[in-house]
N, C-alpha and C positions, 0 to 999 in steps of 0.2 A: 362558899356561900351555901345557904340553908333555904330550901324550897318554902315559898309562903304558900300556905293551903288556900289562901283567898285568890290567889293569881288566876286571871289577870286584873281582877277588879281592885287590887291594891295598887297597881302600877300608877304612877304619876301621869305619864303621858296619856294612859288610857282614861283616866279621871278627868284630865283636861279636855281631851277630845270628846269624851262622851257628854260632858255638860254641854259643849258646844253643839253636840247632836241634838240633845234635848230641847235646846234654845234657839237653835237654827241660826248659828252665826259661824264664824271661822277664827281660827287662832293662826297668827304668825309664827312661822319657824323661821328663825332669822340666822342665816349664815354668819358665824363670827370666825375672825381669823386670829384675834388677838385680843388682850384685854381689855381694849377700848371697846369693841364690839360688846362684849360681855357687861360690862359696866352701862353700856348705853341701854340694851335690852332691859337690864335689871332697873335702870332708873325710869325708863319710859314705862314698865309696867306697873311700877308702884305708884308713879304719878297718875296713870290712867286707870288704875285697878283694873288692868287686864292681865288675864292668864298669858304665858308666851312660853315659846320653846325655843332655846338656844340650840343652834343646830351646828355641827362640826363636820368637816370632812376627815377621812382617814388620813389626810396630809398632816393633819394637826397631832394626830397620834405619834408620828414619826418625827417632825419637824420640831414640837414643843415637848412631846414626851408625856409618861402616864401621869406625872406630878401636876401637870397643866390641866389634864382633864379632870383630876380630883379638885383642884383648884376650881374650876369651871362649875363642877357640881356641887361643891360646898357654897359657893356663892349663889348660886341658883336656888339651891334649897333653903339658904337661910332668908331669903326675900319674903316680904309680907304677903306676896301674891303666889299663887302657884306657878312655878316656872320650871319646866321639865328640860333635860338635856338629852339630845337625840344626835346619834351618829348618821349622816347622810350618805347614800351610794357607798356601801361596803361591799366592795366587788370581788376582792381576792380572798380566798380561803384563810390565809393567814392573819388578814386584817380581821376577818370575824372572829377567830380564834382569840386574837388579842383583846378585840372589843369586849368579848364575853367576861373577861378577867377584870374589867374596867367598871365602875358604877355608874354606866349609862342607864338612862330609862328607858330608851327605846334605840333600836338600831333598824336603819333601812337596808335589806339584805337584796342586792341587785344582782340577780341571776338572770337578766332579760336577754342576755346573748345566747342562753342556752334555748333547746326546743322547750315545748310546754311541758313535757313529762320529766325532764329534768329539772326544770325550773320547780315544778311541783316537790320533787323528791328533796332538793337542795333545801327548799324554803321550810319544809316540814322538819328535816332534821334540826336545822338552826333552832326553829321554834321549841322542839322538844328540848334542846340544850339551854335555850334561854329561860326557861321556867325556873331554873336553879337560882338563878340570879334576880329573878322578878323583873326581867326585861322584856318588853313587848318588841314585837316585829312588823315593820312595815315592809311590803313587797310591791314590785312593779309587774304588771301584767300586760303583755305586749311588749313594746319597745318604744321608748322616747327618744327620738333623734337628737343629735347634737351633742355638745360639750362644754364645760364652763370651768371656773378655777376649781382645782382640786379633783375634777371629774374628767378622766379620758375621754376622748372622742372615739366612738365605736363606729367606724364608716360601714355600718351594715342596714342602714334604712330604718326607718320606722314601721312599726308594726301595730296597727289598731287594736285595741282591746274589743274582743266580741263580747257583747253584754250577756248573752246566755252563757258563754265559757265561765265568767265571773262565779255565777252560782255553784260551780263545781270546784273551782280554784280555792275560794276561801275555806270550805269545810275541809277539802284534801290537804291542805297546807297548815291550817290553823293559824293564819296570820291575822293580826289585829287591825292593821291599816292597809288599804291598798291604793296604789298609784297607778291610775290608768293612762293609756295613751290613747288621746281623742284629736290628735293633731297639735298637741302643745310640743315645742322645741326647746331645748336647754340651748342656751347661749345667743339667742337673739332670733327673731323672725325676718323673714324675707319681705319684700314688698306687698303691701295689703296688711301686714301685720297679724296679730294673733286673732284679730275679729274675722278675718279670712281664712286662717289656719284650723281654728277650733271647730270641731263638731259636737256643738252643744246638745243636739239631740242623741247623740251616742252618749255623751256624759250623763245626760238626764234619764237614760234608759239604764245605765249602769248602777247610779244612784237610786233609781226606784227599786232595783232588785236588792241592794245589798247595803245602802248607806245607813239604814236604822240601827244595823248590828256591826257594821264594819266602816267606820269613818274613812272617807276619801281624802288622798292627798294630792296637791296640785303641785307639779312640777313644771318648768319653763315659764317663768312668770315676768320676763323683761324685754321688751317694754309691753305692759298689760294696762289697759284703762282702768279706772276706778269702777266704771259701770259693767266692764266685764267680769271683775273679780266678783261682783256682787250676782251677775248671772250665774257663775260657776257655784256659788254659795247656794244658790236656789236649786242646783241640781244636786246638793248633797256634799259639796267639798267641805271639809272641816279643817283641814291643815293645809297652809298655803305657804310654801317655801318663798321666802324673799331673800334676795341677794343685792344684786345692784340697785334695785328700786329703794333700798333705804340706805345703800353704802355709797352712792355717788356722790352726794352732798358732801359727806364726811371726807371723801378722798380728795374732792376739790378744796375743802378746807386745809387739810394738811399740806397739799401742793403749793397753795397760794400763799401759807404763812410760814413755811419751813424756814425761809432765811430772815424772817424779821422778828419772830417770837422766840422766847426760851422755850424748851422742852415742855416745861410744866404747863405754861400757857398754851402752848400748841396742842397738847393733849386736852387740857380742859375745855379749850373752845371747841375742838373738834368734836369731842365726846357728846358735848351738849347739842351740837349740830345733827349728830347721828341719832341721839336720842328724840330730838324732835321729828325726824323723818320717820321713825318707828312709832311715835305716838299718832302721827298723821294716818299711817296705815291700820294701826289699831282701831281708829274710828271707821275707815273704810270698811274693815272686815266684820265690825260689830262687836268687837271682844272689849271695848272700853267700857268700864263702870259694870263689870259682871261679878266682882267680889268686893 
């Protein structure tokens, strides 16, 4: 790989999120597990003229292999709308090493289980290495509780992101996007839901300090109301991770029709259901008709 002298301005994820920052909307980062999800995101993005991010877990690198990653990137980059490919929650150093050899546009490095100084050192080292591949880096500051598909549950409890600490963390690490912890939870909320769990004042304070130069990423989005998503966007969130919010109707379509439809019909119908769920969220996030 050759270093791009315009890095990070030439990076696709960066261009997508910086455009969202300039125009005050958010872009969905849609977790995909197979080619159905990839096709659905591309179809929805092109129909809605919406930028998008296809998001994969490290599980995909191992289960489906590097050639599948290259297929996803090629398909995304061939679309008529900007679509980036992002690796979510890359926790193991060996997975980071592998990811940096693949054509991802961006990687989320999750060192949130480390103490603050170790997190800074680790993230900075990855940012320095990623430059050669024109890959941008998202990091988590604090620790977001819970687990989800492809993400192990680290039973250490949440640590809220302190707004003032963000001002030092970003320049010390050089990370390009930041995932704050403000009461958001991976894998589902307790009674009262996200409305009671989220500290929007904390999120707004973080956004006020860094979001003009460092777009914020929102993790822990199921279930979350449309109105709460829009409040987060008003606080500076520009990347919103979406998994079951857009995948549940697809899963139900497959489960309900698996015995009655041929595989080609089953996939065609399910992908269309998936795409419509994504299109609805593009409208909610304000990313429709941006290109």
